[in-house]
C-alpha positions as CSV (number, residue, x, y, z in Angstrom):
1,M,17.9,33.5,-37.0
2,L,17.6,31.4,-33.7
3,A,16.8,33.5,-30.7
4,I,17.3,31.9,-27.2
5,A,16.0,34.1,-24.3
6,P,17.0,36.4,-23.2
7,V,18.2,37.2,-26.7
8,V,20.6,40.1,-27.5
9,A,18.3,42.3,-29.5
10,F,21.1,44.0,-31.5
11,D,22.3,40.7,-32.5
12,L,19.2,39.6,-33.6
13,S,18.5,42.8,-35.8
14,I,21.7,43.0,-37.6
15,P,21.4,40.1,-40.0
16,A,17.9,41.1,-40.8
17,Q,19.1,44.5,-41.7
18,M,22.4,43.6,-43.5
19,L,21.1,40.7,-45.5
20,A,17.9,42.5,-46.5
21,T,19.7,45.3,-48.3
22,V,21.6,42.8,-50.4
23,P,20.8,43.7,-53.9
24,S,19.2,41.0,-56.3
25,S,19.2,40.6,-60.1
26,T,15.9,39.1,-59.8
27,D,12.5,39.9,-58.3
28,H,13.5,37.8,-55.3
29,A,15.4,38.9,-52.3
30,A,19.2,37.8,-52.4
31,Y,18.3,36.5,-48.8
32,R,15.2,35.6,-46.7
33,V,15.8,36.3,-43.1
34,R,13.3,34.4,-40.6
35,T,13.5,34.4,-36.9
36,A,12.7,31.4,-34.8
37,T,12.3,30.4,-31.2
38,P,12.6,27.1,-29.6
39,D,8.7,26.8,-29.3
40,G,7.5,29.5,-31.7
41,A,6.4,31.7,-28.9
42,P,7.6,35.4,-28.3
43,V,10.9,35.6,-26.8
44,S,12.1,38.1,-24.2
45,T,15.2,40.3,-24.9
46,A,17.9,41.3,-22.6
47,H,16.8,44.9,-22.9
48,G,13.4,44.9,-21.5
49,Y,11.0,44.1,-24.5
50,G,9.8,41.0,-26.4
51,V,10.2,39.7,-30.1
52,T,7.7,37.9,-31.9
53,P,9.2,35.1,-34.2
54,E,8.0,33.6,-37.4
55,G,8.0,30.1,-36.2
56,D,9.7,27.4,-34.1
57,L,12.9,25.2,-34.6
58,S,11.3,23.6,-37.5
59,L,12.4,26.5,-39.5
60,L,15.9,25.5,-39.3
61,E,15.2,22.3,-41.3
62,H,15.1,24.5,-44.5
63,A,17.6,27.0,-43.7
64,D,20.9,27.2,-45.8
65,T,22.5,29.3,-43.1
66,V,21.6,29.2,-39.4
67,I,22.5,32.3,-37.2
68,V,22.3,32.1,-33.4
69,A,22.2,35.4,-31.7
70,G,23.8,36.3,-28.5
71,T,22.0,35.2,-25.4
72,R,22.1,36.0,-21.6
73,S,20.9,32.6,-20.6
74,P,22.2,31.9,-17.2
75,A,21.9,28.2,-17.8
76,L,24.0,28.5,-21.0
77,L,26.5,30.9,-20.0
78,D,27.1,29.8,-16.5
79,E,26.6,25.9,-16.8
80,G,26.9,25.3,-20.6
81,V,23.4,23.6,-20.6
82,L,21.3,23.8,-23.6
83,D,17.9,22.6,-24.3
84,P,18.2,19.2,-25.9
85,A,15.7,20.0,-28.4
86,I,17.8,22.9,-29.7
87,V,21.0,20.6,-29.4
88,E,19.1,18.2,-31.8
89,A,17.7,21.0,-34.2
90,L,21.4,22.6,-34.3
91,R,23.0,19.2,-35.0
92,E,20.7,18.3,-37.8
93,A,20.8,21.7,-39.4
94,R,24.7,21.5,-39.5
95,R,24.2,18.4,-42.0
96,R,23.4,20.7,-44.7
97,A,23.5,24.4,-43.5
98,R,26.3,27.0,-42.9
99,M,26.3,27.7,-39.0
100,V,26.9,31.1,-37.6
101,S,26.9,32.6,-34.1
102,L,27.0,36.1,-33.0
103,C,28.6,37.0,-29.6
104,T,27.6,34.6,-26.9
105,G,25.7,32.4,-29.5
106,A,29.1,30.6,-29.7
107,F,27.9,29.0,-26.4
108,A,25.0,27.3,-28.0
109,L,27.2,25.9,-31.0
110,A,29.6,24.7,-28.4
111,A,27.0,23.2,-26.2
112,A,25.7,21.4,-29.2
113,G,29.1,20.0,-30.1
114,L,29.6,22.0,-33.4
115,L,32.7,23.7,-32.3
116,E,34.9,20.5,-31.4
117,G,38.1,20.8,-33.1
118,R,37.5,24.4,-34.5
119,R,38.7,27.8,-33.8
120,A,36.0,29.9,-32.4
121,A,35.4,33.5,-31.2
122,T,33.0,35.2,-28.8
123,H,32.8,38.4,-26.8
124,W,35.9,39.0,-24.9
125,R,34.0,39.5,-21.7
126,Y,32.7,36.0,-21.7
127,A,36.0,34.4,-22.9
128,D,37.0,33.1,-19.3
129,H,33.4,31.6,-19.0
130,F,33.6,30.0,-22.4
131,T,37.1,28.3,-21.8
132,R,36.0,27.1,-18.4
133,L,33.0,25.3,-19.9
134,F,34.5,24.2,-23.2
135,P,38.2,23.8,-22.4
136,A,38.7,21.6,-25.6
137,I,37.6,24.2,-28.0
138,A,40.2,26.7,-29.3
139,L,38.9,30.0,-28.3
140,D,40.7,32.8,-30.0
141,T,39.9,36.0,-28.0
142,N,41.5,38.5,-30.4
143,P,39.7,38.4,-33.8
144,L,36.4,40.1,-34.8
145,Y,35.0,36.9,-36.4
146,V,36.4,33.2,-37.2
147,D,35.6,31.4,-40.3
148,D,36.2,27.8,-39.8
149,R,35.4,25.5,-42.6
150,G,31.5,26.5,-42.7
151,V,31.0,27.2,-38.9
152,L,31.5,31.1,-38.1
153,T,31.7,32.8,-35.0
154,S,32.0,36.3,-34.1
155,A,32.9,38.6,-31.2
156,G,30.4,41.0,-29.4
157,G,28.5,44.0,-30.6
158,A,29.2,45.6,-34.1
159,A,31.5,42.6,-34.9
160,A,28.3,41.0,-36.0
161,I,28.2,43.5,-38.8
162,D,31.7,42.5,-39.9
163,L,30.6,38.8,-40.1
164,C,27.5,39.5,-42.1
165,L,29.5,41.5,-44.5
166,H,32.0,38.6,-44.8
167,L,29.1,36.3,-45.5
168,I,27.7,38.5,-48.2
169,R,31.4,38.8,-49.6
170,E,31.7,35.1,-49.8
171,D,28.2,34.6,-51.3
172,H,28.1,37.4,-53.9
173,G,31.5,39.1,-53.9
174,S,33.3,42.3,-52.7
175,S,31.5,44.7,-55.0
176,V,28.0,43.6,-53.5
177,A,29.4,43.8,-50.0
178,N,30.7,47.2,-50.4
179,Q,27.5,48.3,-51.8
180,V,25.6,47.1,-48.7
181,A,28.3,48.5,-46.5
182,R,28.0,51.7,-48.0
183,Y,24.0,51.6,-47.9
184,N,24.3,51.0,-44.2
185,V,27.0,53.5,-43.6
186,V,29.6,51.0,-42.2
187,A,33.1,50.2,-43.0
188,P,33.4,47.8,-45.9
189,M,35.7,45.7,-44.5
190,R,37.5,45.1,-41.2
191,E,39.6,42.0,-41.4
192,G,38.2,39.0,-39.4
193,G,41.7,38.9,-37.7
194,Q,41.5,42.5,-36.4
195,A,41.8,42.7,-32.8
196,Q,38.6,43.2,-30.6
197,Y,38.5,46.4,-28.5
198,I,39.3,45.0,-25.3
199,D,40.0,46.9,-22.0
200,H,43.6,46.0,-21.5
201,P,46.0,48.2,-19.6
202,V,48.0,50.4,-22.0
203,S,51.4,51.3,-21.5
204,E,52.4,55.1,-21.4
205,D,54.2,54.9,-24.7
206,A,51.2,53.5,-26.7
207,G,49.9,56.9,-27.9
208,T,51.2,56.2,-31.4
209,S,49.1,54.2,-33.9
210,T,50.0,52.0,-36.8
211,A,47.4,53.3,-38.9
212,G,49.8,55.4,-41.0
213,A,51.7,52.3,-41.8
214,R,48.5,50.6,-43.2
215,A,47.4,53.5,-45.3
216,L,51.1,53.3,-46.8
217,M,50.8,49.7,-47.4
218,T,47.2,50.1,-49.0
219,K,48.5,53.0,-51.2
220,H,51.4,51.0,-52.6
221,L,50.2,47.5,-52.8
222,D,52.8,46.8,-55.7
223,R,56.0,47.9,-53.8
224,R,58.1,45.9,-51.3
225,L,57.9,47.8,-47.9
226,S,60.3,46.3,-45.3
227,L,59.4,46.3,-41.7
228,Q,62.2,49.0,-41.1
229,D,60.4,51.1,-43.8
230,L,57.1,50.6,-42.0
231,A,58.4,51.3,-38.5
232,A,60.3,54.4,-39.6
233,H,57.0,55.8,-41.1
234,C,55.4,55.3,-37.9
235,H,58.6,56.9,-35.9
236,M,59.0,53.4,-34.0
237,S,61.5,50.7,-33.5
238,V,60.7,47.8,-35.5
239,R,60.1,45.8,-32.3
240,T,57.6,48.3,-31.0
241,F,55.9,48.7,-34.4
242,T,55.5,44.9,-34.7
243,R,53.9,44.6,-31.4
244,R,51.7,47.2,-31.8
245,F,50.6,46.5,-35.3
246,R,49.5,43.0,-33.9
247,Q,47.6,44.5,-30.9
248,E,45.7,46.7,-33.2
249,T,44.9,44.3,-36.0
250,G,45.3,40.8,-34.8
251,L,47.8,40.2,-37.7
252,S,51.4,40.7,-38.3
253,P,52.3,43.3,-40.8
254,A,53.2,40.6,-43.5
255,E,49.7,39.0,-42.9
256,W,48.0,42.3,-43.2
257,F,49.8,43.3,-46.2
258,T,49.2,40.1,-48.1
259,S,45.4,40.2,-46.9
260,A,45.1,43.7,-48.3
261,R,46.7,42.6,-51.7
262,L,44.4,39.6,-52.1
263,K,41.4,41.7,-51.2
264,H,42.4,44.1,-53.9
265,A,43.2,41.2,-56.5
266,R,39.4,40.0,-55.9
267,Y,38.1,43.4,-56.5
268,L,40.0,43.5,-59.8
269,L,38.9,40.0,-60.7
270,E,35.2,41.1,-60.1
271,S,35.5,44.4,-62.0
272,T,38.0,44.3,-64.8
273,D,39.2,42.0,-67.6
274,L,43.0,42.2,-66.7
275,P,44.7,39.0,-67.2
276,V,45.6,37.3,-64.0
277,D,49.5,37.9,-64.3
278,D,48.8,41.6,-64.6
279,I,46.4,41.7,-61.6
280,A,49.0,39.7,-59.6
281,A,51.6,42.3,-60.6
282,E,49.4,45.4,-59.7
283,C,48.5,43.9,-56.2
284,G,52.1,43.1,-55.4
285,L,51.6,39.5,-55.5
286,G,54.3,38.9,-58.0
287,S,53.1,36.3,-60.6
288,G,49.7,34.6,-61.6
289,T,51.2,31.5,-60.0
290,N,51.5,33.1,-56.7
291,L,48.1,34.8,-56.8
292,R,46.7,31.3,-57.7
293,Q,48.6,29.8,-54.7
294,H,47.2,32.6,-52.3
295,M,43.7,32.1,-53.6
296,R,43.8,28.3,-53.2
297,I,45.0,28.6,-49.5
298,S,42.6,31.3,-48.4
299,L,39.6,31.0,-50.7
300,D,39.9,27.3,-51.8
301,T,39.4,28.6,-55.5
302,T,41.4,29.9,-58.4
303,P,41.3,33.3,-60.2
304,S,39.5,32.2,-63.1
305,A,36.9,30.3,-61.0
306,Y,36.5,33.4,-58.8
307,R,35.8,35.6,-61.7
308,R,33.3,33.2,-63.5
309,A,31.5,33.2,-60.2
310,F,31.2,36.7,-59.4
311,R,31.6,38.8,-62.6
312,S,28.4,37.9,-64.4
313,T,26.1,38.3,-61.3
314,T,27.7,41.5,-60.0
315,A,27.1,43.2,-63.3
316,E,23.4,42.5,-63.2
317,R,22.6,43.7,-59.7
318,T,20.5,46.6,-59.0
319,P,21.2,49.1,-56.1
320,P,20.4,48.0,-52.6
321,R,16.6,48.2,-51.4
322,P,15.6,50.0,-47.9
């Protein structure tokens, strides 16, 4: 974790809490989380108290994942200016490490040139600042987090929890991520594409949610549900339903349905010995060929490779530790 003064204390604490409760099948923790500041000295937070780190930028030299917490640095947020030493350390770390930012930490990754040619997310409140300073970066103000080829960025606040669970899910599988979510009393999975809670004007007819349709889809993953079926379930026209669904989730109904099906398929691959064709049918993905295609596109792996990677380790894990 890299803390740039004045650091957002909430962002700094989330990875330490979430990753520290990942169960391990060995005597060693699944993750070791260490906090660094540019010079190794205590850093002020944006909330009136200081944080003592474990070291300086040299800690980044041995990290597998570097997480930049949100910051309220005027130089960075207003001018896009970042200490050259930090820029060099982040660029060097990217040669071997997964890079992550929380909230306005995206400004640091952008200033270091690590977001060029990528999609990125940050807190909606700072979106205009970010676009003005870094117009060449494809900022997406809608999702909770963006995972773009080993560089991950999140929106503000609790979106950092969702991104940490995503990291755990990618490293250790859905079952382990669900254990950690349960221990920390948070939702096990909010899709990265789910919309941020942005303070936009809402029309008078926006009182009905599409949550009922999502519940229906989740209950009947193996069924074909048309837009007409889903809209009727929510007592809306297809046009209104489609618009509100994207406002609430950041995804189209078809995209959300496919994502939910794929999520369940991953769970079945981790927790059962069902043949791939049976899993595909149970999840509404049709055939094993279709499931393989979806997993190749979204996860860059195959069902059999995914099962090998997660089945053996998941079964051996112990319950989360405090």
